[in-house]
C-alpha positions as CSV (number, residue, x, y, z in Angstrom):
1,M,133.3,206.9,98.2
2,D,131.3,204.2,96.7
3,K,128.1,203.3,98.2
4,T,128.3,199.7,99.5
5,E,125.3,197.7,98.2
6,N,123.7,194.7,99.6
7,L,122.7,191.7,97.6
8,T,121.2,188.8,98.2
9,F,123.0,185.4,97.0
10,L,120.5,185.1,94.1
11,E,121.5,188.6,92.6
12,L,125.1,187.8,93.2
13,L,125.0,184.9,91.1
14,L,123.0,186.6,88.2
15,R,125.2,189.3,88.4
16,V,128.2,187.3,87.6
17,V,126.2,185.5,84.8
18,N,125.4,188.6,83.3
19,N,129.0,189.5,83.8
20,C,130.1,186.2,82.0
21,L,127.5,186.8,79.3
22,A,128.9,190.4,78.7
23,H,132.4,189.0,77.9
24,L,131.4,185.6,76.3
25,K,134.0,185.6,73.9
26,L,137.2,186.4,76.7
27,C,135.5,183.6,78.8
28,I,134.9,181.1,75.9
29,A,138.7,181.9,74.9
30,I,140.2,181.6,78.6
31,V,138.7,178.1,79.0
32,T,139.3,176.9,75.4
33,V,142.8,177.5,75.0
34,P,144.1,175.9,78.2
35,T,141.9,172.9,78.1
36,A,142.8,172.7,74.2
37,I,146.6,172.9,75.3
38,M,146.0,170.2,78.2
39,F,144.4,167.9,75.5
40,V,147.3,168.2,73.3
41,L,149.6,167.5,76.1
42,V,147.7,164.5,77.6
43,M,147.2,163.1,74.0
44,W,150.6,163.8,72.3
45,V,153.4,165.1,74.2
46,L,152.8,163.7,77.8
47,D,154.3,159.9,77.7
48,P,152.0,157.6,79.5
49,V,153.1,155.8,82.6
50,Y,152.2,152.2,83.6
51,K,152.6,150.3,86.9
52,A,153.5,146.6,87.4
53,E,152.6,145.0,90.6
54,A,153.8,141.9,92.5
55,I,153.1,140.4,96.2
56,V,155.8,138.1,97.6
57,T,155.5,136.4,100.7
58,P,158.5,136.9,103.0
59,P,160.9,134.2,104.2
60,S,159.6,131.7,106.6
61,N,160.1,132.0,110.4
62,N,162.9,130.4,112.0
63,Q,162.0,128.1,114.9
64,S,164.1,130.2,117.9
65,I,166.8,128.5,119.6
66,G,165.0,129.1,123.0
67,G,162.7,126.4,121.9
68,N,164.7,123.7,121.0
69,L,167.2,124.3,123.9
70,G,164.2,123.9,126.0
71,K,162.3,120.9,124.9
72,L,165.8,119.2,125.2
73,M,166.3,120.7,128.8
74,G,163.0,120.3,129.7
75,G,163.9,117.1,131.8
76,I,166.4,118.8,133.9
77,D,165.2,120.7,136.9
78,N,166.0,124.4,137.0
79,I,167.7,124.2,133.6
80,G,164.8,124.1,131.2
81,S,164.2,128.5,132.0
82,I,167.6,129.1,130.9
83,S,166.6,128.4,127.3
84,S,164.8,132.1,127.4
85,F,168.5,133.5,127.7
86,F,169.0,132.0,123.8
87,T,165.9,133.0,121.7
88,K,166.9,134.3,118.4
89,A,164.3,136.9,116.8
90,D,163.6,135.9,112.9
91,Q,165.0,139.1,110.8
92,G,164.5,137.3,107.5
93,I,161.7,140.2,106.5
94,D,164.3,143.3,107.5
95,I,167.3,141.4,105.2
96,V,164.8,141.1,102.2
97,W,163.8,144.4,102.7
98,T,167.3,145.8,102.8
99,Y,168.0,143.9,100.1
100,L,165.1,145.1,97.7
101,H,166.4,148.4,98.5
102,S,170.1,148.2,98.0
103,W,172.3,149.8,95.4
104,E,173.8,146.5,94.5
105,L,170.6,144.9,93.3
106,H,169.6,148.4,92.0
107,D,172.5,148.7,89.8
108,M,172.4,144.9,88.6
109,T,168.7,146.0,87.3
110,I,170.0,149.5,85.6
111,E,172.9,147.5,84.0
112,K,170.4,144.3,83.0
113,F,167.7,146.6,81.0
114,N,170.2,149.5,79.9
115,L,167.9,152.3,82.0
116,A,170.7,154.8,81.4
117,E,169.9,155.0,77.6
118,H,166.0,153.8,78.3
119,Y,165.8,157.3,80.5
120,E,167.9,159.1,78.2
121,F,170.2,160.0,81.6
122,D,172.8,162.2,80.9
123,G,174.0,163.1,84.2
124,K,177.7,163.0,85.4
125,F,177.0,161.1,88.5
126,H,175.7,157.5,88.9
127,A,174.1,158.3,91.9
128,D,171.7,160.6,90.2
129,L,170.8,157.6,88.1
130,L,169.9,155.3,91.1
131,K,167.8,158.5,92.3
132,E,166.1,158.2,88.9
133,F,165.7,154.7,89.2
134,R,164.5,154.6,93.2
135,K,161.3,157.0,92.1
136,Q,159.9,154.5,90.1
137,F,160.5,151.8,92.4
138,D,158.3,151.0,95.7
139,V,158.3,148.3,98.4
140,E,155.4,148.0,101.0
141,L,153.9,145.4,103.8
142,N,150.2,144.9,103.1
143,D,147.9,144.1,105.8
144,E,148.5,140.4,105.3
145,G,152.2,140.8,105.9
146,M,153.4,140.4,102.7
147,F,155.7,142.5,100.2
148,K,153.9,144.6,97.7
149,M,156.3,145.7,95.2
150,T,155.5,148.0,92.4
151,F,157.4,149.7,89.4
152,E,156.3,152.2,86.8
153,D,158.1,153.0,83.5
154,E,156.6,154.5,80.0
155,D,156.7,150.5,78.9
156,Y,154.7,148.2,80.8
157,V,156.4,145.0,79.7
158,L,159.6,146.5,80.6
159,A,158.2,147.4,84.3
160,A,156.8,143.4,84.7
161,E,159.9,142.3,83.5
162,I,162.3,144.3,85.8
163,L,159.9,143.5,88.9
164,N,160.6,139.8,88.1
165,F,164.0,140.4,87.8
166,M,164.4,142.1,91.0
167,M,162.3,139.2,92.8
168,Q,164.3,136.6,91.7
169,K,167.7,138.4,92.6
170,A,166.4,139.2,95.8
171,D,165.7,135.5,96.5
172,S,169.1,134.7,95.2
173,M,170.7,137.2,97.2
174,Y,168.7,136.2,100.6
175,N,169.6,132.5,99.7
176,H,173.4,133.5,99.7
177,Y,173.2,135.3,102.8
178,K,171.3,132.4,104.5
179,T,173.6,129.3,103.4
180,T,176.5,131.5,104.2
181,Q,175.3,132.3,107.5
182,A,174.5,128.4,107.8
183,R,177.9,127.1,106.8
184,L,179.9,129.5,109.4
185,S,177.2,128.6,112.0
186,K,178.2,124.8,111.2
187,Q,181.7,125.5,111.3
188,Y,181.6,127.0,114.8
189,I,179.1,124.2,116.1
190,D,181.4,121.7,114.7
191,E,184.0,122.9,116.6
192,R,182.2,123.1,119.8
193,L,181.0,119.9,119.4
194,E,184.5,118.6,119.0
195,R,185.6,120.5,122.4
196,E,182.2,119.0,124.3
197,M,183.2,115.3,123.1
198,Q,186.6,115.7,124.7
199,S,184.9,117.5,127.6
200,I,182.5,114.9,127.9
201,D,185.4,111.9,127.8
202,S,187.2,113.4,130.1
203,L,184.2,114.1,132.6
204,Q,183.0,110.6,132.2
205,E,186.5,109.0,133.3
206,V,186.3,111.6,136.2
207,F,182.8,110.0,137.2
208,V,183.7,106.3,136.4
209,K,186.6,106.9,138.3
210,F,184.6,108.2,141.5
211,Q,182.1,105.5,141.3
212,T,185.0,102.5,141.2
213,E,187.2,104.4,144.1
214,N,184.3,105.0,146.1
215,H,182.2,101.9,145.3
216,F,178.8,104.4,145.0
217,Y,177.2,103.7,142.0
218,D,173.5,105.0,142.6
219,P,173.0,107.0,145.9
220,E,169.2,106.5,146.1
221,I,169.4,102.4,146.0
222,Q,172.6,102.1,147.8
223,L,171.7,104.3,150.6
224,E,168.3,102.4,151.2
225,A,170.2,99.1,150.8
226,T,172.5,100.3,153.3
227,M,169.7,101.4,156.0
228,K,168.0,98.2,155.2
229,Y,171.0,96.0,155.8
230,L,172.0,97.7,159.2
231,G,168.4,97.2,160.2
232,T,168.7,93.7,159.6
233,M,171.7,93.6,161.1
234,Q,170.3,95.6,164.2
235,E,167.2,93.1,164.8
236,T,169.5,90.1,164.4
237,R,171.9,91.6,166.8
238,D,169.1,92.1,169.5
239,V,167.4,88.5,169.0
240,V,171.2,86.9,169.8
241,A,171.7,89.3,172.6
242,Q,168.5,87.9,174.1
243,E,169.2,84.5,173.6
244,L,172.6,84.7,175.3
245,A,171.4,86.7,178.0
246,F,168.7,83.6,178.6
247,E,171.2,81.3,178.0
248,K,173.3,82.8,180.9
249,M,170.7,82.8,182.8
250,Q,169.7,79.2,182.5
251,H,172.9,77.4,182.0
252,G,175.6,79.8,183.0
253,E,178.5,80.8,180.6
254,S,180.2,77.4,180.7
255,G,178.2,75.7,178.3
256,R,178.6,75.1,174.3
257,R,175.3,77.0,173.5
258,Y,176.4,80.0,175.2
259,E,180.1,80.1,173.5
260,E,178.3,79.8,170.1
261,L,175.9,82.7,170.9
262,R,178.8,84.9,172.2
263,K,180.7,84.0,169.0
264,R,177.4,84.8,166.6
265,L,177.2,88.2,168.5
266,N,180.7,89.4,167.9
267,S,180.2,88.6,164.3
268,V,177.2,90.6,164.2
269,D,178.8,93.4,165.8
270,A,181.8,93.2,163.6
271,S,180.0,93.2,160.5
272,I,177.9,96.4,161.7
273,K,181.1,98.0,162.6
274,Q,182.5,97.5,159.3
275,A,179.1,98.4,157.8
276,V,179.4,101.6,159.5
277,Q,182.7,102.3,158.8
278,G,182.2,102.0,154.6
279,K,184.4,98.4,154.7
280,R,182.1,96.7,152.9
281,G,181.6,98.8,150.1
282,S,182.4,96.2,147.8
283,V,179.0,94.4,148.1
284,G,177.2,98.2,147.9
285,I,177.0,99.0,151.4
286,V,177.9,102.8,152.3
287,A,179.7,104.4,154.7
288,L,176.9,106.3,156.8
289,D,179.4,109.3,157.9
290,K,180.7,109.9,154.2
291,S,177.3,109.3,152.4
292,S,176.1,113.0,152.6
293,D,179.9,113.7,150.8
294,L,179.5,111.1,148.7
295,A,175.9,111.9,147.3
296,A,176.8,115.3,146.7
297,Q,179.6,114.7,144.3
298,Y,177.7,112.1,142.9
299,L,174.9,114.3,142.2
300,R,177.1,117.1,141.3
301,L,178.8,115.1,138.6
302,E,175.6,113.6,137.4
303,S,174.6,117.0,136.7
304,E,177.1,118.1,134.8
305,M,177.4,114.7,132.6
306,K,173.7,115.4,131.9
307,L,174.0,118.7,131.0
308,K,177.0,118.0,128.7
309,L,175.0,115.3,127.2
310,T,172.1,117.7,126.4
311,L,174.4,120.2,125.0
312,Y,176.0,117.4,122.9
313,K,172.6,116.4,121.8
314,Y,171.2,120.2,120.9
315,L,174.6,120.9,119.0
316,R,174.4,118.1,117.0
317,Q,171.1,118.5,116.3
318,Q,172.0,122.1,115.0
319,S,174.6,121.1,113.3
320,E,172.6,118.8,110.8
321,E,169.8,121.6,110.8
322,F,172.4,124.0,109.4
323,A,173.9,121.6,107.1
324,L,170.3,120.9,105.4
325,V,170.1,124.7,105.4
326,E,173.1,125.3,103.5
327,A,172.3,122.2,100.9
328,N,168.7,123.9,100.6
329,L,168.8,126.3,97.3
330,Q,165.0,126.1,97.2
331,A,163.2,129.7,96.9
332,N,162.7,131.7,100.3
333,L,160.3,134.6,98.7
334,I,156.9,132.7,97.3
335,V,155.4,134.8,94.4
336,L,151.8,134.9,95.3
337,Q,151.0,137.4,92.4
338,P,153.6,137.8,89.8
339,A,154.2,140.9,87.8
340,W,152.3,141.0,84.3
341,P,152.1,143.5,81.7
342,N,149.5,145.7,82.7
343,D,148.7,148.4,79.9
344,K,146.5,150.3,81.9
345,K,148.2,153.9,82.2
346,V,148.4,155.1,85.9
347,F,149.7,158.6,84.5
348,P,148.3,161.0,82.5
349,I,145.0,160.6,83.8
350,R,143.2,162.5,80.7
351,S,139.8,162.5,82.1
352,V,140.7,164.4,85.4
353,M,143.4,166.5,84.3
354,L,141.1,167.8,81.4
355,V,138.3,168.6,83.9
356,F,140.6,169.8,86.5
357,T,141.8,172.3,83.7
358,C,138.3,173.4,82.7
359,M,137.5,174.0,86.0
360,V,140.1,176.3,86.9
361,S,139.9,177.9,83.7
362,G,136.2,178.5,84.3
363,I,136.9,180.0,87.6
364,L,139.4,182.4,85.8
365,A,137.0,183.4,83.2
366,V,134.4,184.5,85.8
367,F,136.7,186.2,87.9
368,A,138.5,188.1,84.7
369,S,134.8,189.2,83.5
370,C,133.7,190.2,86.9
371,I,137.1,192.4,87.3
372,I,136.6,194.3,84.0
373,E,132.5,194.9,84.7
374,R,133.6,196.5,87.9
375,C,136.3,198.5,86.5
376,K,133.7,200.0,84.0
377,N,131.2,200.3,86.9
378,S,133.4,202.3,89.0
379,G,134.5,205.2,86.7
380,E,137.6,206.4,85.4
381,N,138.5,208.4,88.9
382,S,137.9,205.6,91.1
383,A,140.7,204.2,93.3
384,L,140.1,201.1,91.5
385,A,140.8,202.3,88.0
386,R,143.5,204.2,89.2
387,E,145.4,201.3,90.6
388,I,144.7,199.2,87.2
389,S,146.1,202.1,85.1
390,R,149.3,202.1,86.9
391,L,149.5,198.4,86.5
392,A,148.7,198.9,83.0
393,G,151.0,201.7,82.8
394,F,153.9,199.1,84.5
395,F,153.4,196.5,82.0
396,R,153.4,199.1,78.8
397,G,156.6,200.8,80.2
398,K,155.0,204.0,81.3
399,K,154.3,205.7,84.7
400,A,150.8,205.9,85.1
401,T,149.5,209.2,86.6
């Protein structure tokens, strides 16, 4: 068995250096040949790749339906809270993201710039060409919430043109989606407006008929006036009754004044009775026994009328907004940083690839020189020599002994 040597780090390092010096030509060849091959590849064989970049703002947030409806209904008790059920999340970012990754946009780009010929594509399936295109294209959201679009190609001018074309087409696709959605929404809202207008007219006729038949126009004012009128009439009756009793005590019931006071008292009683029974509705006096039901019906009709008018006002506003959106053909994606022909290569990185090849080749050269020296020092009958002999015999096509 071989004796195990306990070497220090310095001794091991010196031994490795001596092994390399003993096989200096081999080490130089192992390092030089791969490095030279890699140099030829990065200089004349591998095609350079360039990257074009652009930063685009996503579509602006749309105002939620709940916000508008809440403002319009804020003056109606317990109705403003309903607006929370009508909120609409803005999906503009997701829609543009989908368009940027859609096969339709990618196919238009491939056809526009004849990328099948540019990539020298000879496959049978168009999906493979789309896959090759998507390897070069990338979209991500940066920390500021903006779209960062990149495209890599061997032609830096073409890369910038492709990126600008895709941004323009994505904006056009989103604009078409937005205007189409606005047009369909406007058609629906216009239909709702017509139905709501008919409903308002019908409800208004019912409301006016109720007011006319019951002489009930404003519950708060009329009830206050009724109570005030009855109070005044009751005071008048009390005064007349006292005068009538005093006149009876002083002059009896046969006098002329007593008869006038009695008629006046009967007249006051009749007025009070008519007011209580609701027979003086033409002047706004309400029957007390019917006031609760009339007030409840009046408030119900009034609330329903206010709700209908508020909804009509909101639908009218939304119809005008959708009409403006449909007519608006301005850009939705604002380009903050347009793509420009960037002639700085992103692949191959010559210095990094050459340094990496040189380092790996050097490690292999050191390893090979150490193996050779180890085999020399082990002797022909050692286990390591026998294994190396068997390996060499395999490659020579002979069976090692």
